[in-house]
C-alpha positions in Angstrom: -74.0 102.2 -106.0 -72.6 101.9 -109.7 -73.0 105.0 -112.3 -75.3 103.5 -114.8 -76.6 104.8 -118.3 -79.6 103.0 -120.0 -82.1 103.6 -122.8 -85.7 102.6 -122.9 -85.2 102.2 -126.6 -82.7 99.4 -126.8 -80.5 97.3 -124.3 -76.7 97.4 -123.7 -75.2 95.7 -126.8 -78.3 95.6 -128.6 -79.4 97.1 -131.9 -80.7 100.6 -132.0 -84.2 100.8 -133.6 -84.0 102.5 -137.0 -86.3 105.2 -135.6 -83.1 106.7 -134.0 -81.1 106.5 -137.1 -80.7 108.4 -140.6 -83.0 105.4 -142.0 -85.7 106.6 -139.7 -86.4 109.9 -138.0 -83.0 110.6 -136.8 -84.3 111.3 -133.3 -82.1 111.1 -130.0 -83.1 107.9 -128.0 -84.2 108.4 -124.4 -81.6 108.1 -121.9 -81.7 107.7 -118.2 -78.9 107.4 -115.5 -78.6 106.8 -112.1 -75.6 106.3 -109.5 -73.8 109.4 -110.2 -70.6 110.0 -108.1 -71.0 112.3 -105.0 -70.3 115.9 -106.2 -71.3 115.7 -109.8 -71.9 119.4 -110.8 -72.3 118.7 -114.6 -72.5 116.1 -117.1 -71.2 115.8 -120.6 -72.4 113.1 -123.2 -70.6 111.8 -126.3 -71.8 109.7 -128.7 -69.6 108.2 -131.4 -68.8 105.2 -133.7 -65.2 103.7 -133.2 -66.2 101.3 -136.4 -66.6 104.3 -138.9 -64.2 104.1 -141.8 -60.9 105.9 -141.3 -61.6 107.5 -137.8 -64.0 107.5 -134.7 -67.1 109.6 -136.1 -68.9 111.7 -133.6 -72.7 111.6 -133.3 -73.3 113.9 -130.5 -71.6 116.2 -128.4 -73.7 117.8 -125.3 -72.3 119.1 -121.9 -72.8 121.2 -118.9 -76.3 119.3 -118.2 -76.9 120.3 -114.4 -76.1 117.7 -112.1 -79.6 117.3 -111.1 -80.5 115.7 -114.5 -81.3 111.9 -114.4 -82.6 111.7 -118.2 -83.1 112.8 -121.5 -86.2 112.5 -123.4 -86.5 111.1 -126.9 -85.7 113.8 -129.6 -83.8 116.4 -128.0 -84.0 119.5 -129.9 -81.1 120.2 -132.2 -80.7 123.6 -130.5 -77.5 125.2 -129.1 -78.8 125.5 -125.8 -81.4 123.3 -124.1 -84.3 124.5 -121.9 -82.6 122.1 -119.2 -79.5 124.1 -119.3 -77.4 121.7 -121.1 -75.3 123.0 -124.2 -74.9 121.3 -127.6 -71.8 120.8 -129.4 -70.9 120.1 -133.1 -71.2 116.6 -134.5 -69.1 114.9 -137.5 -71.9 115.7 -139.6 -71.0 119.4 -139.1 -74.5 120.0 -137.2 -75.5 120.9 -133.8 -77.0 118.2 -131.7 -77.7 114.6 -132.2 -77.0 112.8 -135.6 -78.0 109.3 -135.6 -76.2 106.2 -136.9 -75.8 106.3 -140.6 -73.0 103.5 -141.4 -72.2 102.5 -144.9 -73.7 98.9 -145.6 -72.1 95.9 -144.2 -70.8 95.0 -140.8 -72.8 96.4 -137.9 -71.2 99.5 -136.1 -71.0 100.1 -132.4 -72.3 103.4 -131.0 -70.8 104.3 -127.8 -72.8 106.5 -125.6 -70.5 107.7 -122.8 -71.8 110.2 -120.0 -69.2 111.9 -117.8 -70.0 113.1 -114.3 -68.0 116.5 -113.7 -66.8 118.6 -110.9 -67.7 121.8 -112.6 -69.3 123.3 -115.7 -67.0 123.5 -119.0 -66.3 127.0 -120.2 -67.1 126.3 -123.7 -69.4 127.7 -126.3 -72.1 126.0 -128.2 -70.7 124.4 -131.2 -67.6 123.3 -129.3 -66.2 119.8 -130.7 -65.7 116.4 -129.0 -62.0 117.1 -128.7 -62.5 120.7 -127.1 -65.0 119.0 -124.6 -62.7 116.0 -123.6 -59.7 118.6 -123.4 -61.8 120.9 -120.9 -62.8 117.9 -119.0 -59.5 116.9 -117.9 -59.0 117.1 -114.4 -62.8 117.3 -113.7 -64.0 113.9 -114.2 -65.6 112.0 -111.1 -66.5 108.9 -113.3 -68.3 107.8 -116.4 -71.1 105.4 -117.6 -71.5 103.8 -121.2 -74.0 102.4 -123.0 -73.2 100.7 -126.2 -75.7 100.0 -129.1 -75.4 98.5 -132.5 -76.7 99.4 -136.0 -76.1 97.7 -139.4 -77.4 99.0 -142.8 -78.0 96.6 -145.6 -77.2 97.4 -149.4 -79.7 99.3 -151.4 
């Protein structure tokens, strides 16, 4: 069984609806996954834009989701700790939680939703950065699943 990440809001390689962007309600999209590797204790989710000008832009850092978790609902609260046990880091908007696509007008950007299956929880605090999470995950990654969506803004 393969480790798969999907969304009921958009398909792999498809456009992300404006509802989940800065042009809409800026809600996190619903996500679900299946086929996590045996021995998964926790999950970490990183959402980033490799097409951002100048650098990869981080939109969401979420870690220590319990290994029994199989989905995230639409509109995850922008709180440090989730009722599910997950912990949210700081994105490149300098906010806790999800910050939706908001590219400059022009070509579509790709948004990578990468879910990591981990052998343990990470000893990090809320507000940790993507790099801190990636560093802490080293040696603990059992596998990962990825969903890519696109978003394009036209000139205003």
